[in-house]
Each structure stands twice: as structure tokens, then as C-alpha cells.
N, CA, C and O atoms as a Maestro MAE file, in Angstrom:
{
 s_m_m2io_version
 :::
 2.0.0
}

f_m_ct {
 s_m_title
 :::
 protein
 m_atom[292] {
  # First column is atom index #
  i_m_mmod_type
  r_m_x_coord
  r_m_y_coord
  r_m_z_coord
  i_m_residue_number
  s_m_chain_name
  s_m_pdb_residue_name
  s_m_pdb_atom_name
  i_m_atomic_number
  :::
  1 25 -4.385 2.478 -11.192 1 A "UNK " " N  " 7
  2 3 -3.534 1.806 -11.651 1 A "UNK " " CA " 6
  3 2 -2.449 2.542 -12.838 1 A "UNK " " C  " 6
  4 15 -1.245 2.615 -13.085 1 A "UNK " " O  " 8
  5 25 -3.477 2.912 -13.249 2 A "UNK " " N  " 7
  6 3 -2.724 3.713 -14.797 2 A "UNK " " CA " 6
  7 2 -1.812 4.981 -14.133 2 A "UNK " " C  " 6
  8 15 -0.773 5.308 -14.707 2 A "UNK " " O  " 8
  9 25 -2.170 5.559 -13.114 3 A "UNK " " N  " 7
  10 3 -1.348 6.839 -12.688 3 A "UNK " " CA " 6
  11 2 0.177 5.941 -12.024 3 A "UNK " " C  " 6
  12 15 1.343 6.257 -12.259 3 A "UNK " " O  " 8
  13 25 -0.234 4.956 -11.294 4 A "UNK " " N  " 7
  14 3 1.360 4.044 -10.641 4 A "UNK " " CA " 6
  15 2 2.020 3.704 -11.689 4 A "UNK " " C  " 6
  16 15 3.247 3.612 -11.662 4 A "UNK " " O  " 8
  17 25 1.187 3.430 -12.936 5 A "UNK " " N  " 7
  18 3 2.237 2.719 -14.242 5 A "UNK " " CA " 6
  19 2 3.184 3.926 -14.818 5 A "UNK " " C  " 6
  20 15 4.239 3.750 -15.427 5 A "UNK " " O  " 8
  21 25 2.634 5.096 -14.523 6 A "UNK " " N  " 7
  22 3 3.019 6.259 -15.188 6 A "UNK " " CA " 6
  23 2 4.185 6.642 -14.208 6 A "UNK " " C  " 6
  24 15 5.349 6.739 -14.597 6 A "UNK " " O  " 8
  25 25 3.814 6.841 -12.983 7 A "UNK " " N  " 7
  26 3 4.871 7.227 -11.767 7 A "UNK " " CA " 6
  27 2 6.296 6.032 -11.973 7 A "UNK " " C  " 6
  28 15 7.444 6.358 -12.274 7 A "UNK " " O  " 8
  29 25 5.851 4.788 -11.739 8 A "UNK " " N  " 7
  30 3 6.545 3.867 -11.735 8 A "UNK " " CA " 6
  31 2 6.963 3.047 -12.613 8 A "UNK " " C  " 6
  32 15 7.246 1.969 -12.091 8 A "UNK " " O  " 8
  33 25 7.186 3.080 -14.099 9 A "UNK " " N  " 7
  34 3 6.977 2.620 -15.303 9 A "UNK " " CA " 6
  35 2 8.481 1.201 -15.021 9 A "UNK " " C  " 6
  36 15 8.510 0.574 -16.080 9 A "UNK " " O  " 8
  37 25 9.075 0.881 -14.487 10 A "UNK " " N  " 7
  38 3 10.367 0.192 -14.025 10 A "UNK " " CA " 6
  39 2 9.123 -1.412 -14.099 10 A "UNK " " C  " 6
  40 15 8.113 -1.509 -13.402 10 A "UNK " " O  " 8
  41 25 9.471 -2.182 -14.845 11 A "UNK " " N  " 7
  42 3 8.789 -3.446 -14.547 11 A "UNK " " CA " 6
  43 2 9.144 -3.888 -13.011 11 A "UNK " " C  " 6
  44 15 8.376 -4.480 -12.253 11 A "UNK " " O  " 8
  45 25 10.274 -3.531 -12.767 12 A "UNK " " N  " 7
  46 3 10.798 -4.193 -11.243 12 A "UNK " " CA " 6
  47 2 9.674 -4.057 -10.403 12 A "UNK " " C  " 6
  48 15 9.319 -5.069 -9.797 12 A "UNK " " O  " 8
  49 25 8.941 -2.847 -10.221 13 A "UNK " " N  " 7
  50 3 7.966 -2.342 -9.444 13 A "UNK " " CA " 6
  51 2 6.439 -3.306 -9.532 13 A "UNK " " C  " 6
  52 15 5.593 -3.010 -10.376 13 A "UNK " " O  " 8
  53 25 6.271 -4.210 -8.776 14 A "UNK " " N  " 7
  54 3 4.905 -4.748 -9.037 14 A "UNK " " CA " 6
  55 2 3.736 -4.173 -8.298 14 A "UNK " " C  " 6
  56 15 3.544 -4.137 -7.082 14 A "UNK " " O  " 8
  57 25 2.920 -3.686 -9.380 15 A "UNK " " N  " 7
  58 3 1.769 -2.988 -8.588 15 A "UNK " " CA " 6
  59 2 0.801 -3.701 -8.425 15 A "UNK " " C  " 6
  60 15 0.319 -4.398 -9.318 15 A "UNK " " O  " 8
  61 25 0.221 -3.602 -6.827 16 A "UNK " " N  " 7
  62 3 -0.906 -4.465 -6.589 16 A "UNK " " CA " 6
  63 2 -2.288 -3.705 -6.101 16 A "UNK " " C  " 6
  64 15 -2.129 -2.648 -5.489 16 A "UNK " " O  " 8
  65 25 -3.203 -4.023 -6.258 17 A "UNK " " N  " 7
  66 3 -4.563 -3.096 -6.053 17 A "UNK " " CA " 6
  67 2 -5.232 -4.096 -5.000 17 A "UNK " " C  " 6
  68 15 -5.277 -5.313 -5.177 17 A "UNK " " O  " 8
  69 25 -5.743 -3.434 -3.884 18 A "UNK " " N  " 7
  70 3 -5.627 -3.913 -2.686 18 A "UNK " " CA " 6
  71 2 -6.932 -2.857 -2.087 18 A "UNK " " C  " 6
  72 15 -7.117 -1.668 -2.345 18 A "UNK " " O  " 8
  73 25 -7.781 -3.843 -1.144 19 A "UNK " " N  " 7
  74 3 -8.335 -2.951 -0.539 19 A "UNK " " CA " 6
  75 2 -7.917 -2.800 1.064 19 A "UNK " " C  " 6
  76 15 -8.262 -3.534 1.990 19 A "UNK " " O  " 8
  77 25 -7.088 -1.652 1.103 20 A "UNK " " N  " 7
  78 3 -6.362 -1.347 2.190 20 A "UNK " " CA " 6
  79 2 -7.304 -1.264 3.482 20 A "UNK " " C  " 6
  80 15 -6.704 -1.634 4.491 20 A "UNK " " O  " 8
  81 25 -8.474 -0.917 3.680 21 A "UNK " " N  " 7
  82 3 -9.413 -1.215 4.560 21 A "UNK " " CA " 6
  83 2 -9.635 -2.275 5.371 21 A "UNK " " C  " 6
  84 15 -9.952 -2.337 6.559 21 A "UNK " " O  " 8
  85 25 -9.321 -3.482 4.169 22 A "UNK " " N  " 7
  86 3 -9.239 -4.930 4.891 22 A "UNK " " CA " 6
  87 2 -8.041 -5.139 5.233 22 A "UNK " " C  " 6
  88 15 -7.173 -4.622 4.529 22 A "UNK " " O  " 8
  89 25 -7.704 -5.803 6.193 23 A "UNK " " N  " 7
  90 3 -6.654 -6.110 6.934 23 A "UNK " " CA " 6
  91 2 -6.193 -7.517 6.069 23 A "UNK " " C  " 6
  92 15 -4.991 -7.503 5.804 23 A "UNK " " O  " 8
  93 25 -6.734 -8.410 5.708 24 A "UNK " " N  " 7
  94 3 -6.694 -9.591 4.942 24 A "UNK " " CA " 6
  95 2 -6.229 -9.219 3.756 24 A "UNK " " C  " 6
  96 15 -5.136 -9.629 3.365 24 A "UNK " " O  " 8
  97 25 -6.883 -8.513 3.129 25 A "UNK " " N  " 7
  98 3 -6.454 -7.848 1.728 25 A "UNK " " CA " 6
  99 2 -5.172 -7.402 1.418 25 A "UNK " " C  " 6
  100 15 -4.475 -7.620 0.428 25 A "UNK " " O  " 8
  101 25 -4.888 -6.470 2.833 26 A "UNK " " N  " 7
  102 3 -3.898 -5.773 2.964 26 A "UNK " " CA " 6
  103 2 -2.457 -6.774 2.955 26 A "UNK " " C  " 6
  104 15 -1.420 -6.527 2.338 26 A "UNK " " O  " 8
  105 25 -2.675 -7.692 3.632 27 A "UNK " " N  " 7
  106 3 -1.735 -8.926 3.948 27 A "UNK " " CA " 6
  107 2 -1.381 -9.365 2.796 27 A "UNK " " C  " 6
  108 15 -0.240 -9.317 2.336 27 A "UNK " " O  " 8
  109 25 -2.776 -10.016 2.044 28 A "UNK " " N  " 7
  110 3 -2.267 -10.687 0.616 28 A "UNK " " CA " 6
  111 2 -1.480 -9.488 -0.070 28 A "UNK " " C  " 6
  112 15 -0.287 -9.750 -0.226 28 A "UNK " " O  " 8
  113 25 -1.759 -8.601 -0.384 29 A "UNK " " N  " 7
  114 3 -1.024 -7.363 -0.906 29 A "UNK " " CA " 6
  115 2 0.675 -7.401 -0.979 29 A "UNK " " C  " 6
  116 15 1.437 -7.396 -1.946 29 A "UNK " " O  " 8
  117 25 0.921 -7.443 0.504 30 A "UNK " " N  " 7
  118 3 2.098 -7.542 0.895 30 A "UNK " " CA " 6
  119 2 2.947 -8.339 0.853 30 A "UNK " " C  " 6
  120 15 4.147 -8.161 0.643 30 A "UNK " " O  " 8
  121 25 2.164 -9.661 1.129 31 A "UNK " " N  " 7
  122 3 3.391 -11.030 1.168 31 A "UNK " " CA " 6
  123 2 4.108 -11.065 -0.026 31 A "UNK " " C  " 6
  124 15 3.882 -10.564 -1.127 31 A "UNK " " O  " 8
  125 25 4.988 -11.731 0.390 32 A "UNK " " N  " 7
  126 3 6.213 -11.893 -1.187 32 A "UNK " " CA " 6
  127 2 7.036 -10.757 -1.388 32 A "UNK " " C  " 6
  128 15 7.892 -10.683 -2.270 32 A "UNK " " O  " 8
  129 25 6.703 -9.651 -0.357 33 A "UNK " " N  " 7
  130 3 7.324 -8.308 -0.882 33 A "UNK " " CA " 6
  131 2 8.411 -7.593 -0.114 33 A "UNK " " C  " 6
  132 15 8.158 -7.217 1.031 33 A "UNK " " O  " 8
  133 25 9.556 -7.380 -0.627 34 A "UNK " " N  " 7
  134 3 10.624 -7.169 0.552 34 A "UNK " " CA " 6
  135 2 10.766 -5.361 0.830 34 A "UNK " " C  " 6
  136 15 11.593 -4.784 1.536 34 A "UNK " " O  " 8
  137 25 9.681 -4.785 0.026 35 A "UNK " " N  " 7
  138 3 9.787 -3.153 0.056 35 A "UNK " " CA " 6
  139 2 8.499 -3.075 -0.506 35 A "UNK " " C  " 6
  140 15 8.173 -3.677 -1.529 35 A "UNK " " O  " 8
  141 25 7.760 -2.336 0.156 36 A "UNK " " N  " 7
  142 3 6.466 -1.833 -0.284 36 A "UNK " " CA " 6
  143 2 6.527 -0.482 -0.576 36 A "UNK " " C  " 6
  144 15 7.290 0.127 0.174 36 A "UNK " " O  " 8
  145 25 5.896 0.282 -1.536 37 A "UNK " " N  " 7
  146 3 5.724 1.796 -1.518 37 A "UNK " " CA " 6
  147 2 4.083 2.148 -1.052 37 A "UNK " " C  " 6
  148 15 3.145 1.823 -1.781 37 A "UNK " " O  " 8
  149 25 3.941 2.657 -0.108 38 A "UNK " " N  " 7
  150 3 2.442 2.972 0.378 38 A "UNK " " CA " 6
  151 2 1.952 4.589 -0.482 38 A "UNK " " C  " 6
  152 15 2.464 5.693 -0.293 38 A "UNK " " O  " 8
  153 25 1.095 4.322 -1.202 39 A "UNK " " N  " 7
  154 3 1.077 5.488 -2.415 39 A "UNK " " CA " 6
  155 2 -0.822 5.599 -2.550 39 A "UNK " " C  " 6
  156 15 -1.560 5.773 -3.520 39 A "UNK " " O  " 8
  157 25 -1.079 5.408 -1.125 40 A "UNK " " N  " 7
  158 3 -2.192 5.324 -0.923 40 A "UNK " " CA " 6
  159 2 -3.002 6.837 -0.806 40 A "UNK " " C  " 6
  160 15 -2.938 7.520 0.216 40 A "UNK " " O  " 8
  161 25 -3.823 7.268 -2.104 41 A "UNK " " N  " 7
  162 3 -4.830 8.545 -2.151 41 A "UNK " " CA " 6
  163 2 -5.764 8.516 -2.052 41 A "UNK " " C  " 6
  164 15 -6.462 8.175 -3.007 41 A "UNK " " O  " 8
  165 25 -6.388 8.908 -0.671 42 A "UNK " " N  " 7
  166 3 -7.931 8.925 -0.563 42 A "UNK " " CA " 6
  167 2 -8.528 10.508 -0.848 42 A "UNK " " C  " 6
  168 15 -8.013 11.608 -0.646 42 A "UNK " " O  " 8
  169 25 -9.658 10.164 -1.328 43 A "UNK " " N  " 7
  170 3 -10.474 11.182 -1.415 43 A "UNK " " CA " 6
  171 2 -10.948 12.142 -0.103 43 A "UNK " " C  " 6
  172 15 -11.304 11.813 1.028 43 A "UNK " " O  " 8
  173 25 -10.814 13.348 -0.682 44 A "UNK " " N  " 7
  174 3 -10.944 14.372 0.854 44 A "UNK " " CA " 6
  175 2 -12.258 13.878 1.466 44 A "UNK " " C  " 6
  176 15 -12.197 14.273 2.631 44 A "UNK " " O  " 8
  177 25 -12.979 13.470 1.362 45 A "UNK " " N  " 7
  178 3 -14.287 12.834 1.900 45 A "UNK " " CA " 6
  179 2 -14.065 11.749 2.789 45 A "UNK " " C  " 6
  180 15 -14.950 11.430 3.584 45 A "UNK " " O  " 8
  181 25 -12.744 11.015 2.732 46 A "UNK " " N  " 7
  182 3 -12.387 9.519 3.142 46 A "UNK " " CA " 6
  183 2 -11.319 10.000 4.001 46 A "UNK " " C  " 6
  184 15 -10.826 9.099 4.680 46 A "UNK " " O  " 8
  185 25 -10.852 11.066 4.158 47 A "UNK " " N  " 7
  186 3 -9.481 11.249 4.917 47 A "UNK " " CA " 6
  187 2 -9.341 10.836 6.497 47 A "UNK " " C  " 6
  188 15 -8.341 10.765 7.211 47 A "UNK " " O  " 8
  189 25 -10.938 10.553 6.811 48 A "UNK " " N  " 7
  190 3 -10.777 9.965 8.167 48 A "UNK " " CA " 6
  191 2 -10.345 8.166 7.903 48 A "UNK " " C  " 6
  192 15 -10.207 7.510 8.936 48 A "UNK " " O  " 8
  193 25 -10.202 7.631 6.913 49 A "UNK " " N  " 7
  194 3 -10.023 6.327 6.611 49 A "UNK " " CA " 6
  195 2 -8.143 5.788 7.010 49 A "UNK " " C  " 6
  196 15 -7.702 4.678 7.307 49 A "UNK " " O  " 8
  197 25 -7.427 7.142 6.841 50 A "UNK " " N  " 7
  198 3 -6.136 7.047 6.740 50 A "UNK " " CA " 6
  199 2 -5.768 6.309 8.190 50 A "UNK " " C  " 6
  200 15 -5.086 5.310 7.963 50 A "UNK " " O  " 8
  201 25 -6.014 6.505 9.602 51 A "UNK " " N  " 7
  202 3 -5.806 5.727 10.625 51 A "UNK " " CA " 6
  203 2 -5.851 4.070 10.357 51 A "UNK " " C  " 6
  204 15 -5.104 3.186 10.774 51 A "UNK " " O  " 8
  205 25 -6.792 4.023 9.665 52 A "UNK " " N  " 7
  206 3 -7.439 2.479 9.381 52 A "UNK " " CA " 6
  207 2 -6.323 1.866 8.452 52 A "UNK " " C  " 6
  208 15 -5.687 0.862 8.773 52 A "UNK " " O  " 8
  209 25 -6.174 2.426 7.492 53 A "UNK " " N  " 7
  210 3 -5.107 2.073 6.218 53 A "UNK " " CA " 6
  211 2 -3.509 1.826 6.776 53 A "UNK " " C  " 6
  212 15 -2.709 0.957 6.428 53 A "UNK " " O  " 8
  213 25 -3.346 2.980 7.828 54 A "UNK " " N  " 7
  214 3 -1.908 3.150 8.157 54 A "UNK " " CA " 6
  215 2 -1.871 1.960 9.094 54 A "UNK " " C  " 6
  216 15 -0.719 1.536 8.993 54 A "UNK " " O  " 8
  217 25 -2.561 1.169 9.988 55 A "UNK " " N  " 7
  218 3 -2.554 0.341 11.011 55 A "UNK " " CA " 6
  219 2 -2.588 -0.856 9.917 55 A "UNK " " C  " 6
  220 15 -1.588 -1.574 9.890 55 A "UNK " " O  " 8
  221 25 -3.536 -1.110 9.102 56 A "UNK " " N  " 7
  222 3 -3.412 -2.376 8.078 56 A "UNK " " CA " 6
  223 2 -2.276 -2.666 7.862 56 A "UNK " " C  " 6
  224 15 -1.790 -3.755 8.169 56 A "UNK " " O  " 8
  225 25 -1.443 -1.406 7.096 57 A "UNK " " N  " 7
  226 3 -0.241 -1.574 6.263 57 A "UNK " " CA " 6
  227 2 0.905 -2.024 7.481 57 A "UNK " " C  " 6
  228 15 1.840 -2.786 7.232 57 A "UNK " " O  " 8
  229 25 0.701 -1.516 8.616 58 A "UNK " " N  " 7
  230 3 1.840 -1.407 9.735 58 A "UNK " " CA " 6
  231 2 1.713 -3.123 10.258 58 A "UNK " " C  " 6
  232 15 2.697 -3.836 10.454 58 A "UNK " " O  " 8
  233 25 0.503 -3.493 10.395 59 A "UNK " " N  " 7
  234 3 0.316 -5.110 10.525 59 A "UNK " " CA " 6
  235 2 0.794 -6.024 9.789 59 A "UNK " " C  " 6
  236 15 1.290 -7.046 10.264 59 A "UNK " " O  " 8
  237 25 0.706 -5.765 8.439 60 A "UNK " " N  " 7
  238 3 0.987 -6.759 7.354 60 A "UNK " " CA " 6
  239 2 2.490 -6.348 7.151 60 A "UNK " " C  " 6
  240 15 3.067 -7.347 6.722 60 A "UNK " " O  " 8
  241 25 3.289 -5.389 7.267 61 A "UNK " " N  " 7
  242 3 4.632 -5.376 7.119 61 A "UNK " " CA " 6
  243 2 4.966 -5.652 8.482 61 A "UNK " " C  " 6
  244 15 6.108 -5.194 8.521 61 A "UNK " " O  " 8
  245 25 4.694 -6.158 9.784 62 A "UNK " " N  " 7
  246 3 5.204 -6.576 10.783 62 A "UNK " " CA " 6
  247 2 4.938 -8.105 10.514 62 A "UNK " " C  " 6
  248 15 5.933 -8.825 10.591 62 A "UNK " " O  " 8
  249 25 4.013 -8.564 10.280 63 A "UNK " " N  " 7
  250 3 3.763 -9.960 9.680 63 A "UNK " " CA " 6
  251 2 4.741 -10.397 8.717 63 A "UNK " " C  " 6
  252 15 5.279 -11.470 8.990 63 A "UNK " " O  " 8
  253 25 5.113 -9.803 7.621 64 A "UNK " " N  " 7
  254 3 6.002 -10.163 6.485 64 A "UNK " " CA " 6
  255 2 7.587 -9.793 6.806 64 A "UNK " " C  " 6
  256 15 8.473 -10.190 6.048 64 A "UNK " " O  " 8
  257 25 7.779 -9.272 7.582 65 A "UNK " " N  " 7
  258 3 9.044 -8.222 7.481 65 A "UNK " " CA " 6
  259 2 9.826 -7.409 6.321 65 A "UNK " " C  " 6
  260 15 11.009 -7.157 6.093 65 A "UNK " " O  " 8
  261 25 8.596 -7.125 5.702 66 A "UNK " " N  " 7
  262 3 8.897 -6.121 4.614 66 A "UNK " " CA " 6
  263 2 8.746 -4.920 4.981 66 A "UNK " " C  " 6
  264 15 7.884 -4.657 5.820 66 A "UNK " " O  " 8
  265 25 9.649 -3.808 4.367 67 A "UNK " " N  " 7
  266 3 9.898 -2.370 4.617 67 A "UNK " " CA " 6
  267 2 9.038 -1.582 4.068 67 A "UNK " " C  " 6
  268 15 8.270 -2.106 3.261 67 A "UNK " " O  " 8
  269 25 8.931 -0.394 4.280 68 A "UNK " " N  " 7
  270 3 7.940 0.503 3.593 68 A "UNK " " CA " 6
  271 2 8.476 1.626 3.406 68 A "UNK " " C  " 6
  272 15 9.260 2.107 4.224 68 A "UNK " " O  " 8
  273 25 8.048 2.367 2.014 69 A "UNK " " N  " 7
  274 3 8.421 3.486 2.068 69 A "UNK " " CA " 6
  275 2 7.104 4.454 1.534 69 A "UNK " " C  " 6
  276 15 6.471 4.363 0.483 69 A "UNK " " O  " 8
  277 25 6.958 5.340 2.587 70 A "UNK " " N  " 7
  278 3 5.564 6.103 2.348 70 A "UNK " " CA " 6
  279 2 5.720 7.120 1.594 70 A "UNK " " C  " 6
  280 15 6.560 7.985 1.845 70 A "UNK " " O  " 8
  281 25 4.843 7.159 0.450 71 A "UNK " " N  " 7
  282 3 4.700 8.130 -0.606 71 A "UNK " " CA " 6
  283 2 3.849 9.306 -0.193 71 A "UNK " " C  " 6
  284 15 2.835 8.898 0.373 71 A "UNK " " O  " 8
  285 25 3.896 10.456 -0.265 72 A "UNK " " N  " 7
  286 3 2.852 11.256 0.426 72 A "UNK " " CA " 6
  287 2 2.955 12.861 -0.322 72 A "UNK " " C  " 6
  288 15 3.985 13.491 -0.562 72 A "UNK " " O  " 8
  289 25 1.894 13.161 -0.521 73 A "UNK " " N  " 7
  290 3 1.895 14.791 -1.101 73 A "UNK " " CA " 6
  291 2 2.330 15.996 -0.301 73 A "UNK " " C  " 6
  292 15 2.293 17.118 -0.807 73 A "UNK " " O  " 8
  :::
 }
 m_bond[291] {
  # First column is bond index #
  i_m_from
  i_m_to
  i_m_order
  :::
  1 1 2 1
  2 2 3 1
  3 3 4 2
  4 3 5 1
  5 5 6 1
  6 6 7 1
  7 7 8 2
  8 7 9 1
  9 9 10 1
  10 10 11 1
  11 11 12 2
  12 11 13 1
  13 13 14 1
  14 14 15 1
  15 15 16 2
  16 15 17 1
  17 17 18 1
  18 18 19 1
  19 19 20 2
  20 19 21 1
  21 21 22 1
  22 22 23 1
  23 23 24 2
  24 23 25 1
  25 25 26 1
  26 26 27 1
  27 27 28 2
  28 27 29 1
  29 29 30 1
  30 30 31 1
  31 31 32 2
  32 31 33 1
  33 33 34 1
  34 34 35 1
  35 35 36 2
  36 35 37 1
  37 37 38 1
  38 38 39 1
  39 39 40 2
  40 39 41 1
  41 41 42 1
  42 42 43 1
  43 43 44 2
  44 43 45 1
  45 45 46 1
  46 46 47 1
  47 47 48 2
  48 47 49 1
  49 49 50 1
  50 50 51 1
  51 51 52 2
  52 51 53 1
  53 53 54 1
  54 54 55 1
  55 55 56 2
  56 55 57 1
  57 57 58 1
  58 58 59 1
  59 59 60 2
  60 59 61 1
  61 61 62 1
  62 62 63 1
  63 63 64 2
  64 63 65 1
  65 65 66 1
  66 66 67 1
  67 67 68 2
  68 67 69 1
  69 69 70 1
  70 70 71 1
  71 71 72 2
  72 71 73 1
  73 73 74 1
  74 74 75 1
  75 75 76 2
  76 75 77 1
  77 77 78 1
  78 78 79 1
  79 79 80 2
  80 79 81 1
  81 81 82 1
  82 82 83 1
  83 83 84 2
  84 83 85 1
  85 85 86 1
  86 86 87 1
  87 87 88 2
  88 87 89 1
  89 89 90 1
  90 90 91 1
  91 91 92 2
  92 91 93 1
  93 93 94 1
  94 94 95 1
  95 95 96 2
  96 95 97 1
  97 97 98 1
  98 98 99 1
  99 99 100 2
  100 99 101 1
  101 101 102 1
  102 102 103 1
  103 103 104 2
  104 103 105 1
  105 105 106 1
  106 106 107 1
  107 107 108 2
  108 107 109 1
  109 109 110 1
  110 110 111 1
  111 111 112 2
  112 111 113 1
  113 113 114 1
  114 114 115 1
  115 115 116 2
  116 115 117 1
  117 117 118 1
  118 118 119 1
  119 119 120 2
  120 119 121 1
  121 121 122 1
  122 122 123 1
  123 123 124 2
  124 123 125 1
  125 125 126 1
  126 126 127 1
  127 127 128 2
  128 127 129 1
  129 129 130 1
  130 130 131 1
  131 131 132 2
  132 131 133 1
  133 133 134 1
  134 134 135 1
  135 135 136 2
  136 135 137 1
  137 137 138 1
  138 138 139 1
  139 139 140 2
  140 139 141 1
  141 141 142 1
  142 142 143 1
  143 143 144 2
  144 143 145 1
  145 145 146 1
  146 146 147 1
  147 147 148 2
  148 147 149 1
  149 149 150 1
  150 150 151 1
  151 151 152 2
  152 151 153 1
  153 153 154 1
  154 154 155 1
  155 155 156 2
  156 155 157 1
  157 157 158 1
  158 158 159 1
  159 159 160 2
  160 159 161 1
  161 161 162 1
  162 162 163 1
  163 163 164 2
  164 163 165 1
  165 165 166 1
  166 166 167 1
  167 167 168 2
  168 167 169 1
  169 169 170 1
  170 170 171 1
  171 171 172 2
  172 171 173 1
  173 173 174 1
  174 174 175 1
  175 175 176 2
  176 175 177 1
  177 177 178 1
  178 178 179 1
  179 179 180 2
  180 179 181 1
  181 181 182 1
  182 182 183 1
  183 183 184 2
  184 183 185 1
  185 185 186 1
  186 186 187 1
  187 187 188 2
  188 187 189 1
  189 189 190 1
  190 190 191 1
  191 191 192 2
  192 191 193 1
  193 193 194 1
  194 194 195 1
  195 195 196 2
  196 195 197 1
  197 197 198 1
  198 198 199 1
  199 199 200 2
  200 199 201 1
  201 201 202 1
  202 202 203 1
  203 203 204 2
  204 203 205 1
  205 205 206 1
  206 206 207 1
  207 207 208 2
  208 207 209 1
  209 209 210 1
  210 210 211 1
  211 211 212 2
  212 211 213 1
  213 213 214 1
  214 214 215 1
  215 215 216 2
  216 215 217 1
  217 217 218 1
  218 218 219 1
  219 219 220 2
  220 219 221 1
  221 221 222 1
  222 222 223 1
  223 223 224 2
  224 223 225 1
  225 225 226 1
  226 226 227 1
  227 227 228 2
  228 227 229 1
  229 229 230 1
  230 230 231 1
  231 231 232 2
  232 231 233 1
  233 233 234 1
  234 234 235 1
  235 235 236 2
  236 235 237 1
  237 237 238 1
  238 238 239 1
  239 239 240 2
  240 239 241 1
  241 241 242 1
  242 242 243 1
  243 243 244 2
  244 243 245 1
  245 245 246 1
  246 246 247 1
  247 247 248 2
  248 247 249 1
  249 249 250 1
  250 250 251 1
  251 251 252 2
  252 251 253 1
  253 253 254 1
  254 254 255 1
  255 255 256 2
  256 255 257 1
  257 257 258 1
  258 258 259 1
  259 259 260 2
  260 259 261 1
  261 261 262 1
  262 262 263 1
  263 263 264 2
  264 263 265 1
  265 265 266 1
  266 266 267 1
  267 267 268 2
  268 267 269 1
  269 269 270 1
  270 270 271 1
  271 271 272 2
  272 271 273 1
  273 273 274 1
  274 274 275 1
  275 275 276 2
  276 275 277 1
  277 277 278 1
  278 278 279 1
  279 279 280 2
  280 279 281 1
  281 281 282 1
  282 282 283 1
  283 283 284 2
  284 283 285 1
  285 285 286 1
  286 286 287 1
  287 287 288 2
  288 287 289 1
  289 289 290 1
  290 290 291 1
  291 291 292 2
  :::
 }
}
């Protein structure tokens, strides 16, 4: 959360902590948002989880009609 606050200091950006591996938690984090920035960074030993996070985010976006910007390195 500290790094997100540094990267996005504008208070217009609401930062949410969520277990994106949990579809329900992902939906709760996205609800009420018009635009979502996907800034997920997984440790190297958990990279195999990226398809799960992508599916959960996509499902939440479809449910809420929010748009998404994916931030990647």
C-alpha cells in the first residue's frame, strides 16, 4: 500500500487491498469503481497465479462494467 501511495499520490485514486485470488474479494474491491488500475505484482514463485487473478479481475469488471488499466513492468 505504501508503494501505491507513492506511485499514485493523488487522493482521487482510491487504493484497495484485496485477495485477488478470491473472486468474491475481487468483486468487492471493484464494486463502485468506474476505472480500475490493475497493479498486481506477484513474487516470482507465485507467477503461476496470474491466470487466476486475470480471470477474477475480468469477471469483476464484466459484473460491474468498470474499465481497467493494466500496469505491468
